[in-house]
C-alpha positions as CSV (number, residue, x, y, z in Angstrom):
1,M,169.4,37.3,82.7
2,T,171.0,34.9,85.1
3,N,169.3,34.0,88.4
4,K,172.3,32.5,90.0
5,S,175.9,33.2,89.3
6,N,178.9,31.1,90.2
7,F,181.8,33.2,90.9
8,R,185.3,31.9,91.3
9,I,186.4,31.8,94.8
10,V,189.7,33.5,95.5
11,R,191.5,34.1,98.7
12,Q,189.5,36.7,100.4
13,G,186.1,35.8,98.8
14,Y,184.9,36.0,95.3
15,D,186.8,37.4,92.3
16,R,186.2,41.1,92.5
17,F,186.6,41.7,88.7
18,E,184.1,39.0,87.9
19,V,181.6,40.3,90.5
20,D,182.1,43.8,89.2
21,Q,181.6,42.6,85.6
22,H,178.5,40.8,86.6
23,I,177.2,43.9,88.5
24,L,177.8,46.0,85.3
25,T,175.9,43.4,83.3
26,L,173.1,43.5,85.7
27,L,173.1,47.3,85.7
28,R,173.0,47.4,81.9
29,E,170.1,44.8,81.9
30,Q,168.4,46.9,84.6
31,A,168.8,50.1,82.5
32,L,167.5,48.3,79.5
33,L,164.5,47.0,81.4
34,R,163.8,50.4,82.8
35,K,163.9,51.9,79.3
36,Q,161.6,49.1,78.1
37,N,159.4,49.7,81.1
38,Q,159.3,53.4,80.3
39,V,158.4,52.7,76.6
40,Y,155.7,50.3,77.7
41,K,154.3,52.9,80.2
42,E,154.3,55.5,77.4
43,Q,152.6,53.0,75.1
44,I,150.0,52.3,77.8
45,E,149.4,56.0,78.3
46,A,149.0,56.5,74.5
47,L,146.6,53.6,74.4
48,F,144.6,55.0,77.3
49,E,144.5,58.4,75.5
50,Q,143.3,56.6,72.3
51,R,140.8,54.7,74.3
52,D,139.5,57.9,75.9
53,L,139.3,59.5,72.4
54,Q,137.5,56.5,71.1
55,K,135.1,56.6,74.0
56,K,134.4,60.3,73.4
57,R,133.9,59.6,69.7
58,Y,131.7,56.7,70.4
59,S,129.7,58.7,72.8
60,K,129.4,61.5,70.3
61,L,128.4,59.1,67.5
62,A,125.9,57.4,69.8
63,S,124.4,60.8,70.7
64,E,124.2,61.7,67.0
65,I,122.6,58.4,66.1
66,S,120.1,58.9,68.9
67,V,119.2,62.4,67.6
68,R,118.9,61.1,64.1
69,E,116.7,58.2,65.2
70,R,114.4,60.6,67.0
71,A,114.3,62.8,63.9
72,A,113.6,59.8,61.7
73,E,110.8,58.7,64.0
74,E,109.4,62.2,64.1
75,M,109.5,62.4,60.3
76,S,108.0,59.0,60.0
77,R,105.2,59.9,62.4
78,R,104.6,63.2,60.5
79,A,104.6,61.4,57.1
80,L,102.1,58.8,58.4
81,G,99.9,61.7,59.7
82,E,100.1,63.4,56.3
83,A,99.4,60.2,54.5
84,N,96.4,59.6,56.7
85,F,95.2,63.1,56.1
86,I,95.6,62.7,52.3
87,V,93.8,59.3,52.4
88,D,90.9,60.9,54.5
89,T,90.7,63.9,52.1
90,A,90.7,61.5,49.1
91,Q,88.0,59.5,50.7
92,K,85.9,62.6,51.3
93,N,86.4,63.8,47.8
94,A,85.5,60.4,46.4
95,D,82.4,60.4,48.5
96,L,81.5,63.8,47.2
97,I,82.1,62.7,43.6
98,I,80.0,59.6,44.1
99,R,77.1,61.7,45.7
100,E,77.3,64.1,42.8
101,A,77.3,61.3,40.2
102,M,74.4,59.7,42.0
103,S,72.5,63.0,41.9
104,I,73.2,63.5,38.2
105,S,72.2,59.9,37.5
106,R,69.0,60.5,39.4
107,Q,68.3,63.6,37.4
108,V,69.1,61.8,34.1
109,L,66.7,58.9,35.1
110,V,64.0,61.4,36.0
111,E,64.5,63.1,32.6
112,I,64.4,59.7,30.8
113,A,61.2,58.8,32.7
114,R,59.7,62.1,31.8
115,I,60.7,61.7,28.1
116,S,59.4,58.1,28.2
117,N,56.1,59.2,29.6
118,E,55.8,62.0,27.0
119,S,56.7,59.6,24.3
120,N,54.0,57.2,25.5
121,E,51.5,60.0,25.6
122,L,52.5,61.2,22.1
123,R,52.4,57.6,20.8
124,D,48.9,57.2,22.2
125,E,47.8,60.5,20.9
126,L,49.3,59.7,17.5
127,K,47.5,56.3,17.5
128,D,44.3,58.1,18.3
129,K,44.9,60.5,15.4
130,I,45.8,57.7,13.0
131,K,42.6,55.8,14.0
132,D,40.6,59.0,13.5
133,L,42.3,59.4,10.1
134,E,41.6,55.8,9.2
135,M,38.0,56.3,10.1
136,V,37.9,59.5,7.9
137,L,39.6,57.6,5.1
138,D,37.2,54.7,5.5
139,G,34.3,57.1,5.4
140,L,35.3,58.7,2.2
141,D,33.3,57.7,-0.8
142,L,35.5,58.0,-3.8
143,P,33.9,58.1,-7.3
144,D,34.5,55.0,-9.4
145,S,37.2,55.2,-11.9
146,P,36.2,55.5,-15.5
147,N,36.6,52.5,-17.7
148,L,39.7,53.1,-19.8
149,N,38.7,50.5,-22.4
150,S,36.0,52.7,-23.6
151,I,38.4,55.5,-24.3
152,G,40.4,54.7,-27.4
153,D,44.1,54.8,-28.0
154,D,43.7,57.4,-30.7
155,Q,42.5,60.0,-28.2
156,D,45.7,59.7,-26.2
157,T,47.8,61.8,-28.5
158,L,48.2,65.4,-27.9
159,D,49.7,66.9,-31.0
């Protein structure tokens, strides 16, 4: 596009055909620029619509993410609560098992002590009986054994 045109000067001013030709050129350029301007406006409107759609989509996604984050936090909180409950229950069960094992151990130890005491009493009683038996055995007078030399070998046969 030309900013300044130099027209030929003729008798009564500028060359009319040249000016008309230049005006037509300017009108064509103006029409072309208006069309381009219209295209640009349409593109701008389309871009604004896309931006608005993207804003809505972003807003929707942000809302969904927020909801999911809250749900995840809630699930995490519940899972932690359940885990704590399970740990507490396991601890209580372990305590009960330990108490029961201790009680059974105590009973076994009492039984072992009772058996040990009975064994000691039986041992002492058996020692006393063995001593009594030894005394009885020591007090026995056994006859002397006969002399086998006086008995001959010929009397040994039983035919």
